[in-house]
C-alpha positions in Angstrom: 175.1 31.4 66.0 175.8 33.9 63.4 172.2 35.7 61.5 173.2 36.3 57.6 170.0 38.3 57.5 168.5 40.8 60.4 165.2 40.6 58.9 165.1 36.2 59.9 167.3 36.9 63.2 164.7 39.7 64.6 161.7 36.4 64.3 160.1 37.4 61.3 160.3 35.8 57.7 161.0 39.2 55.7 160.4 37.1 52.6 157.1 35.6 53.7 155.6 38.8 54.5 156.3 40.2 51.3 154.8 37.0 49.6 151.7 37.1 51.4 151.3 40.7 50.7 152.0 40.4 47.1 149.2 38.0 47.2 147.0 40.0 48.6 147.8 43.1 46.8 146.4 40.5 43.3 143.1 40.3 45.1 140.5 42.3 44.1 139.3 43.1 47.9 138.1 46.5 47.3 136.4 45.7 43.8 138.0 48.8 42.2 136.2 51.4 44.4 139.9 52.7 45.4 142.8 54.0 43.6 145.8 53.3 45.9 148.2 54.9 43.0 151.1 57.3 44.3 150.5 61.3 44.1 152.9 63.7 44.2 152.6 67.0 45.6 151.3 68.9 42.8 148.8 66.1 41.8 147.6 66.4 45.5 147.6 70.2 45.2 145.8 70.3 42.1 142.9 68.0 43.3 142.7 69.8 46.9 142.5 73.4 45.1 145.5 74.0 47.1 147.9 75.2 44.3 144.7 78.2 43.6 144.7 78.7 47.1 148.6 79.4 47.7 149.1 81.5 44.3 146.0 83.4 45.3 147.8 84.3 48.7 151.1 84.5 47.5 149.3 87.6 44.4 148.0 89.2 48.3 151.1 89.1 49.5 152.7 90.4 46.5 150.8 93.3 46.5 151.7 94.4 50.4 155.4 94.0 49.8 156.4 95.2 45.9 154.5 99.3 46.2 157.0 99.8 48.8 160.0 98.3 47.5 159.3 99.6 43.8 159.1 103.5 45.7 162.4 102.6 47.8 164.2 102.5 44.5 162.7 105.4 42.7 165.4 107.3 43.8 168.8 105.8 43.9 170.2 109.5 44.9 168.2 110.0 48.1 169.6 108.1 51.1 166.7 108.5 53.8 162.8 108.5 53.5 160.8 111.8 54.6 158.0 110.2 56.0 156.1 111.8 59.3 156.6 109.4 62.3 153.2 108.9 63.2 152.0 108.2 60.0 154.7 106.0 59.0 154.5 103.6 62.4 150.2 103.1 62.0 151.1 102.5 58.2 153.6 100.1 58.7 151.3 98.7 61.5 148.5 98.0 59.4 150.7 96.1 56.5 152.0 94.1 58.7 148.5 93.1 60.1 147.6 92.7 56.3 150.9 90.2 55.7 150.1 88.5 58.9 146.5 88.2 57.9 147.2 85.9 54.5 150.5 84.5 56.3 149.3 82.9 59.1 146.2 81.3 58.3 
């Protein structure tokens, strides 16, 4: 005995389930209290404020990273940076901590 439709061979009738579901959807069971429309990520983030929060976090991150990159490219003739090791280590550690505070919420 061959099954032409997998959903009838597996013990349920998909067309019947779809018809029942469509009938339920036509009923106004929530009296308009809920909107079950679909939203994309942009709509969700706009409503939740996540877009603004993410933008603020990226701005903070940019302010921590870009200054050092701009300073490094100021003098392309020099292949090295003169920076006292103890100060460099402490400054780098502080910057790492600031970045981690932003990225590891």
